[in-house]
C-alpha positions in Angstrom: 17.6 15.3 43.1 15.3 12.5 44.0 12.1 10.9 42.8 9.0 11.9 44.7 5.9 9.8 44.4 2.4 11.0 45.3 -1.0 9.5 44.2 -0.7 7.7 40.8 3.1 8.4 40.9 5.6 5.9 39.6 8.7 5.6 37.4 9.1 2.8 34.8 12.6 1.6 33.8 13.8 -0.5 30.9 15.5 -2.9 33.3 14.1 -6.4 32.7 13.9 -8.9 35.6 15.4 -11.5 33.2 18.7 -9.5 33.4 19.2 -10.3 37.1 16.4 -12.0 39.0 17.1 -15.7 38.4 20.6 -15.6 39.8 22.3 -14.2 42.8 21.8 -10.4 43.0 21.3 -7.4 45.2 18.9 -4.5 44.9 19.4 -1.3 46.9 17.4 1.8 47.3 17.4 4.9 49.5 14.0 6.2 50.6 12.1 8.7 52.8 8.6 7.7 53.8 6.1 10.5 54.0 3.2 8.5 55.6 4.6 5.4 57.3 1.2 4.5 58.9 -0.7 4.2 55.6 -1.3 1.3 53.3 1.0 -0.9 51.1 3.7 1.2 49.4 5.7 -0.5 46.7 9.1 1.1 46.4 10.4 -1.5 43.9 8.0 -3.7 42.0 7.3 -5.4 38.6 5.5 -3.8 35.7 4.4 -7.1 34.1 3.3 -10.4 35.6 4.1 -12.4 38.7 4.6 -10.9 42.2 7.5 -8.8 43.3 7.2 -6.0 45.9 9.7 -4.4 48.2 8.5 -1.5 50.2 6.4 -0.1 53.0 4.1 -2.6 54.6 0.4 -1.9 55.3 0.0 -0.5 58.8 -3.2 -2.5 59.4 -1.6 -5.8 58.4 -0.1 -8.2 61.0 1.7 -7.3 63.1 -1.0 -4.6 63.4 -0.3 -1.1 64.6 3.4 -1.2 63.7 5.3 0.5 61.0 6.9 -2.2 58.8 8.6 -3.1 55.6 7.2 -5.8 53.3 8.8 -8.3 51.0 6.6 -10.2 48.5 8.1 -12.4 45.9 6.0 -15.0 44.2 4.0 -16.9 46.8 6.3 -15.9 49.6 5.4 -12.8 51.7 7.0 -11.4 54.8 6.3 -8.3 56.9 9.1 -6.9 59.0 8.1 -4.8 62.0 10.7 -2.0 61.8 10.7 1.6 63.1 10.0 4.0 60.3 9.5 7.7 61.0 8.0 10.1 58.5 10.5 12.4 56.8 13.7 10.5 57.6 16.1 8.8 55.1 16.6 5.0 55.1 18.8 2.7 53.1 17.1 -0.6 52.0 18.8 -3.7 50.4 17.5 -7.1 49.5 20.1 -9.8 48.7 19.4 -13.0 46.8 21.8 -15.8 47.6 20.7 -19.1 46.2 16.9 -19.4 46.8 16.9 -17.1 49.8 16.2 -13.3 50.0 17.5 -11.3 52.9 16.3 -7.8 53.7 18.6 -5.1 55.2 17.5 -1.8 56.7 20.3 0.7 57.2 22.8 -2.2 56.8 21.1 -4.3 59.5 19.7 -7.7 58.4 16.1 -8.4 59.3 14.8 -12.0 60.0 13.5 -14.2 58.6 14.9 -14.7 55.1 12.3 -15.4 52.3 12.6 -18.4 49.9 11.8 -17.7 46.3 8.8 -19.7 45.0 5.6 -19.4 43.1 4.8 -16.9 40.2 8.1 -15.1 40.0 8.2 -11.7 38.3 8.4 -11.2 34.5 8.6 -7.7 33.0 10.4 -4.4 33.8 11.4 -2.9 37.1 8.9 -0.2 38.3 9.5 2.3 41.1 6.8 3.6 43.4 3.8 1.5 42.5 3.0 -2.1 41.4 1.2 -3.4 38.3 -2.4 -2.3 38.5 -5.6 -2.1 36.5 -6.4 1.6 36.1 -9.9 0.9 34.9 -10.6 -1.0 38.0 -9.1 0.9 41.0 -6.4 3.3 39.7 -4.0 1.2 41.8 -4.7 0.8 45.5 -1.1 0.3 46.4 1.1 3.5 46.4 4.4 4.6 47.9 4.4 8.2 49.2 7.8 9.9 49.7 11.2 10.1 48.2 13.1 7.4 46.3 16.8 7.7 45.4 19.9 5.7 44.5 18.2 2.6 43.1 20.8 0.1 42.2 20.8 -3.5 40.9 23.9 -5.6 41.4 24.6 -9.0 39.7 26.2 -10.5 42.9 25.0 -11.2 46.4 26.7 -8.4 48.3 28.2 -9.0 51.7 26.9 -7.3 54.8 30.0 -5.1 54.8 29.5 -4.1 51.2 25.9 -3.1 52.0 27.1 -1.1 54.9 29.5 0.8 52.6 26.7 1.6 50.2 24.5 2.8 53.0 27.2 5.1 54.3 28.1 6.6 50.9 26.2 9.8 50.0 25.3 8.5 46.5 25.9 5.8 43.9 28.8 6.8 41.6 28.4 4.2 38.8 31.8 2.7 39.6 30.6 0.2 42.2 31.7 -3.4 41.5 29.0 -5.6 40.1 26.5 -2.7 39.4 24.3 -3.7 36.5 22.1 -0.5 36.5 21.5 2.4 38.8 19.0 5.3 38.9 20.1 8.6 40.5 17.2 10.8 39.3 18.9 13.9 37.9 22.1 13.8 39.9 25.2 14.0 37.7 28.5 13.2 39.4 31.7 14.9 38.5 32.8 13.9 35.0 29.3 13.2 33.8 26.8 10.3 34.1 28.4 6.9 33.7 26.7 4.5 31.3 25.4 2.3 34.2 23.5 5.3 35.7 22.2 6.5 32.4 19.5 4.0 31.5 16.1 5.6 30.5 13.4 6.4 33.0 9.7 7.3 32.3 7.7 9.2 34.9 4.0 9.0 35.3 1.6 11.8 36.4 2.1 12.0 40.2 5.9 11.4 40.0 8.4 14.3 39.8 12.0 15.0 40.4 12.8 17.4 43.3 16.0 18.8 44.7 17.4 17.2 47.8 20.5 17.8 49.8 23.8 16.0 48.9 24.3 15.4 52.6 20.9 13.7 53.2 19.7 16.4 55.5 16.4 15.0 56.4 15.1 18.2 58.1 15.7 20.1 54.9 14.7 17.4 52.4 11.3 16.6 54.0 10.3 20.2 53.3 10.4 19.3 49.6 7.8 16.5 49.8 4.6 17.3 48.0 1.6 18.5 50.0 -1.5 16.7 48.8 -1.9 14.9 45.5 -5.6 14.6 44.7 -8.1 17.2 43.8 -7.4 20.6 45.4 -10.2 21.7 47.7 -11.4 24.4 50.0 -12.8 24.0 53.5 -16.4 22.9 53.3 -17.7 25.5 55.8 -18.5 29.2 55.6 -15.9 31.9 55.8 -14.9 32.8 59.3 -16.3 29.6 60.9 -13.5 28.1 63.0 -13.2 24.3 63.0 -11.3 21.9 65.3 -9.4 19.1 63.7 -10.3 16.0 65.7 -8.2 13.7 63.5 -5.9 14.4 60.5 -3.7 12.4 58.2 -1.6 9.3 59.1 -2.5 9.3 62.8 -1.4 6.1 64.5 -3.2 7.2 67.7 -6.7 7.3 66.1 -8.6 5.5 63.3 -6.9 7.4 60.4 -4.3 4.9 59.5 -3.9 2.1 56.9 -6.3 2.5 54.0 -8.1 5.3 56.0 -4.9 7.3 56.6 -6.0 10.3 54.6 -9.1 11.6 56.3 -10.2 14.6 58.3 -12.7 14.7 61.2 -13.9 18.3 61.8 -16.2 19.9 64.4 -16.8 23.5 65.5 -13.8 24.9 67.4 -14.1 26.1 71.0 -17.5 24.7 71.5 -18.9 21.4 72.8 -19.3 18.7 70.2 -23.1 19.0 70.5 -22.9 22.5 68.9 -21.9 20.9 65.6 -25.2 19.0 65.4 -27.1 20.2 62.3 -24.6 22.8 61.0 -24.6 22.9 57.2 -21.6 22.0 55.1 -20.8 22.7 51.5 -19.0 21.1 48.5 -15.2 21.6 48.9 -14.7 21.4 45.1 -16.8 20.9 41.9 -17.9 17.5 40.7 -20.9 15.2 40.1 -22.9 13.6 43.0 -22.2 9.9 42.7 -23.9 8.5 45.8 -26.3 9.7 48.5 -27.3 7.8 51.6 -29.3 9.7 54.2 -31.8 7.2 55.8 -29.9 6.3 59.0 -30.6 8.1 62.2 -28.7 9.2 65.3 -27.9 6.2 67.4 -28.9 3.8 64.6 -27.0 0.6 64.1 -26.4 1.0 60.4 -23.6 2.6 58.5 -23.0 6.4 58.3 -25.1 8.6 56.0 -22.8 9.8 53.2 -22.6 12.0 50.1 -19.9 11.0 47.6 -18.9 13.5 44.8 -16.8 12.4 41.9 -14.3 15.2 41.5 -12.0 13.6 38.9 -11.3 10.1 37.4 -10.9 7.8 40.3 -11.1 10.6 42.8 -14.2 10.9 45.0 -14.8 13.2 47.9 -16.8 11.3 50.6 -18.6 13.3 53.3 -19.8 11.0 56.2 -22.0 11.2 59.3 -24.6 13.6 57.8 -27.8 14.1 59.6 -30.8 12.0 58.6 -32.7 13.3 55.6 -30.6 16.5 55.4 -29.1 16.0 51.9 -29.6 19.0 49.6 -28.4 17.2 46.5 -29.3 14.0 44.6 -27.3 11.5 42.6 -26.2 12.9 39.2 -26.4 16.5 40.2 -23.6 18.8 39.3 -22.1 20.8 42.2 -19.6 23.6 42.4 -17.4 24.7 45.3 -19.8 26.2 47.9 -22.9 24.2 46.9 -24.9 23.3 50.0 -24.7 19.5 50.6 -26.2 18.5 54.0 -26.0 19.0 57.7 -23.5 17.6 60.1 -24.7 14.6 62.2 -23.4 11.6 64.1 -24.8 8.7 62.0 -22.5 5.7 61.9 -20.5 7.2 64.8 -20.9 7.1 68.5 -24.2 8.8 69.5 -23.5 12.4 70.2 -20.1 12.4 68.4 -21.3 15.1 65.9 -18.6 15.8 63.3 -17.9 15.8 59.5 -15.7 13.0 58.3 -14.2 13.8 55.0 -11.8 12.0 52.6 -10.9 11.7 49.0 -11.0 8.1 47.9 -10.2 6.2 44.7 -13.5 4.4 44.4 -16.0 6.4 46.4 -18.2 5.1 49.2 -20.9 4.0 46.7 -18.6 1.8 44.8 -16.6 0.0 47.5 -18.1 -3.4 46.6 -17.6 -3.1 42.9 -14.1 -4.5 42.9 -10.6 -3.0 43.3 -8.8 -1.9 46.4 -10.5 1.0 48.2 -8.1 3.5 49.7 -8.0 7.1 50.7 -5.9 9.6 48.9 -3.8 12.5 50.4 -5.4 15.7 49.2 -5.1 19.3 50.4 -7.1 22.4 51.3 -6.3 25.7 49.6 -6.3 29.2 51.0 -7.1 28.8 54.7 -5.9 30.0 58.1 -4.6 27.8 60.9 -3.9 28.3 64.6 -2.0 26.0 66.9 -3.0 28.0 70.1 -6.8 27.6 70.1 -7.4 30.6 67.8 -5.1 33.2 69.4 -2.7 33.5 66.5 -3.7 32.7 62.9 -1.4 32.2 60.0 -2.2 31.9 56.3 -1.8 28.5 54.6 -1.9 28.5 50.8 -2.0 24.7 50.5 -2.0 22.3 53.4 -3.5 19.2 55.1 -4.0 20.5 58.7 -3.1 18.4 61.7 -4.7 17.1 64.9 -5.6 19.7 67.4 -5.4 22.7 65.0 -8.1 25.3 64.5 -8.7 26.1 60.9 -11.0 28.5 59.0 -11.6 30.1 55.6 -10.6 33.7 55.9 -13.1 36.5 55.6 -12.6 39.1 52.9 -11.9 42.2 55.0 -10.5 45.1 52.9 -7.5 46.8 54.4 -7.7 50.6 55.0 -5.5 52.7 52.7 -4.8 56.4 52.4 -6.5 58.5 49.8 -5.0 58.2 46.3 -3.1 55.0 47.3 -2.1 52.8 44.4 -3.7 49.4 43.9 -1.9 47.4 41.2 -3.0 44.2 39.5 -1.6 41.4 37.4 -3.1 38.4 35.5 -0.7 35.5 36.1 -2.6 33.2 33.8 -6.0 33.1 32.0 -8.8 34.3 34.3 -6.6 34.5 37.4 -6.1 38.0 39.0 -3.9 39.2 41.9 -4.0 42.7 43.4 -1.4 44.4 45.7 -1.4 47.5 47.9 0.2 49.0 51.0 -2.3 49.9 53.7 -2.3 53.0 56.0 0.1 51.3 58.4 2.6 50.4 55.7 1.7 46.7 55.6 1.8 45.1 52.1 -1.3 43.0 51.3 -2.5 40.9 48.3 -5.9 39.4 47.3 -6.8 37.0 44.5 -9.7 36.0 42.2 -10.3 33.2 39.8 -13.5 31.6 38.4 -13.4 28.7 40.9 -13.9 31.2 43.8 -17.7 31.1 43.8 -17.6 33.2 46.9 -15.8 36.0 45.1 -12.4 37.4 46.0 -10.1 35.6 48.5 -7.7 37.6 50.8 -6.6 39.9 52.0 -3.3 38.3 53.1 -0.2 40.0 54.5 2.6 39.5 52.0 5.4 37.9 53.8 5.9 40.6 56.4 6.6 43.3 53.8 6.6 46.9 55.0 6.7 50.2 53.1 5.5 53.8 53.5 1.8 54.3 54.0 0.1 53.7 50.6 3.3 53.0 48.7 2.9 51.5 45.3 3.5 47.8 44.9 4.3 47.0 41.3 3.7 43.5 40.0 4.5 41.5 36.9 3.9 37.9 35.6 7.2 36.7 34.2 5.8 33.4 33.2 2.6 31.3 33.5 1.6 31.5 37.2 4.8 33.2 38.3 4.4 36.6 39.9 7.1 39.1 41.1 6.4 42.2 43.0 8.6 45.3 43.7 8.4 48.0 46.3 10.5 50.7 48.0 10.9 49.6 51.6 10.9 51.6 54.8 14.6 52.2 54.4 14.1 53.4 50.8 15.8 50.3 49.4 14.4 48.4 46.5 12.9 45.0 47.4 11.2 42.1 45.6 9.2 39.0 46.4 8.0 36.1 44.2 5.3 33.4 44.0 4.9 30.3 41.9 2.9 27.1 42.4 6.1 25.2 43.4 6.3 27.5 46.5 4.1 25.3 48.8 5.0 27.6 51.7 3.4 30.6 49.9 5.4 33.7 48.8 9.2 33.8 48.9 11.2 37.0 49.7 11.7 39.8 50.5 15.1 40.3 48.8 17.0 43.5 48.2 17.6 44.2 44.5 21.4 44.7 44.2 21.5 47.5 46.8 19.3 49.8 44.8 17.9 52.9 46.6 15.3 55.4 45.9 12.8 57.6 47.9 10.1 56.4 50.3 6.9 55.6 48.4 8.8 55.6 45.1 7.6 53.7 42.1 9.7 50.6 41.2 8.2 49.6 37.9 9.0 46.3 36.2 8.4 44.4 32.9 8.9 40.8 31.8 10.5 41.2 28.3 10.3 37.4 27.7 9.6 34.3 29.7 11.5 34.4 33.0 13.4 37.6 32.2 12.8 40.7 34.3 13.8 44.4 34.1 13.1 47.0 36.7 13.3 50.8 36.6 13.5 53.4 39.3 14.5 57.0 39.8 17.5 57.0 42.1 18.4 59.3 45.0 20.3 61.5 42.5 17.2 61.9 40.3 18.7 59.8 37.5 16.8 56.8 35.9 18.4 53.4 36.7 17.6 49.8 35.6 18.5 46.3 36.8 17.8 42.9 35.2 17.4 39.3 36.3 17.1 36.0 34.4 17.6 32.3 35.5 21.1 32.2 34.0 22.3 34.9 36.5 23.7 32.6 39.1 24.7 35.6 41.3 21.2 37.1 41.3 20.3 40.5 39.9 22.6 42.5 37.6 22.8 46.3 37.6 22.2 49.0 38.4 22.9 50.9 35.2 22.1 54.6 34.6 19.8 55.0 31.5 20.0 58.7 30.6 21.2 62.1 31.8 17.7 63.4 32.3 16.8 64.1 35.9 13.5 63.6 37.7 12.3 64.2 41.2 13.4 61.4 43.6 10.9 58.6 43.5 9.0 60.1 40.6 7.1 57.6 38.5 8.1 59.7 35.4 5.8 60.0 32.4 6.8 56.6 31.0 6.5 53.0 32.0 8.4 50.0 30.7 7.0 47.7 28.0 8.1 44.6 26.2 8.4 45.3 22.5 7.2 41.9 21.4 4.0 40.2 22.4 3.8 38.1 25.5 1.4 35.6 26.8 1.7 37.0 30.3 0.4 40.3 31.5 
């Protein structure tokens, strides 16, 4: 396990700076940066008064256009230009010896050392963010990524001792001189030692996620959160292909530093002039906070903009709109799909027609009201992406899109199914519907609806490569809030299942065979959730007997079964005249 911090994410400890700061000491931490070209990212800081910050340096600060670490203690501040790559693990240590602080990255000392002076820290150690005024700016400084193995030692560790800590897979609690450590859910053999068991309080935006014990960066980076702000849809009509001119955290363009989390979009496969005047729409619901539309193409002034407040300290800013094209006014309520304005080039190079879009903490209309203005990593929901100029499209349930991609909102095109084919549905939570079917070619599809989809149903999407006989029934069940499982008889007449839940950022997981169960082609595999996260499935086997299997989280070896239920015989694959039901009421359908 490791701590992951996204927007507004931090963890507060009960470790007071008075316990270690005023004498020789060492602090260590392991971290994985998610956006190394963004703004200031405190990994360790103070929740209180004074200045103390160890973490990712702001990409735009000197030396500019370089990844860096920053050390700020009292009035002393130092940036260290060091190579940091997104999605890799690093070990960081800061040693106080006398009045000097020395920073080590991966056991290598960085120069120069910093002398302690000025308003030294007073308060508790905070991880992931610094002390901030939420009523002013919701905290402009934020570390994005993983944090693990935080340790505070009451001695100035030697370079060799730091190298040993960097090489070790984890803190164990037995290290000499360790005052306190935080391992974020990891429990070593024999239990958690007292020095690793101090309390920790997580904010919204901070979670614990599983990571490898071997620090496998390629595997661990897949667990980093995708987007943290308000979830949105692409602000253009279904089927309209867009080219991503710039995406997130791009050191080769202008989207870096405080502007790291922006998109620049234009029509795909067409000259940039074709984007002039095309309409765009609200990507999510909210209240119009600011409208500027008086600048003209080639004008010297700033970009025309519409800013919509989507949540507390989260504004979606749409820039470069065409002069006098705004379809909304300040104070208006908008929903996803509300017409906003037309694409233009105001505030950009003349002829550079595109939509610049970003979620920010203050909104373009409030940049001068105080606080630190930053962009926030958000995400688009339910879109298609192509990396080959539109030749091959794939579904993305939640993503940020990258430079050079083509993206679009999928059109709702119903698959063709044979007569009397089964279409099964489930409500995975209040007012959220999912339907499932197998088309005439044996491809398994799903579609979804919820009130936020003002353009009606979304889909159809091929469900993880699933195949069955033409029109075969796909049975579905919600085993818990927003957790859906589906069951089908595959093309080899084996029983298969797939699952979805919000934590699956890469969409559905599966398909998995259910304990070797077999039935007939197109057979019914019916299921029920008899209580939260407990599943039972039923099928008529190849011998005409009724069989059942079961799953629950405590079954470490997967599904249990199959067990024969009765001596009655049915036709192979027959749905029988009964269907399973839970005997007590359930919140889930």
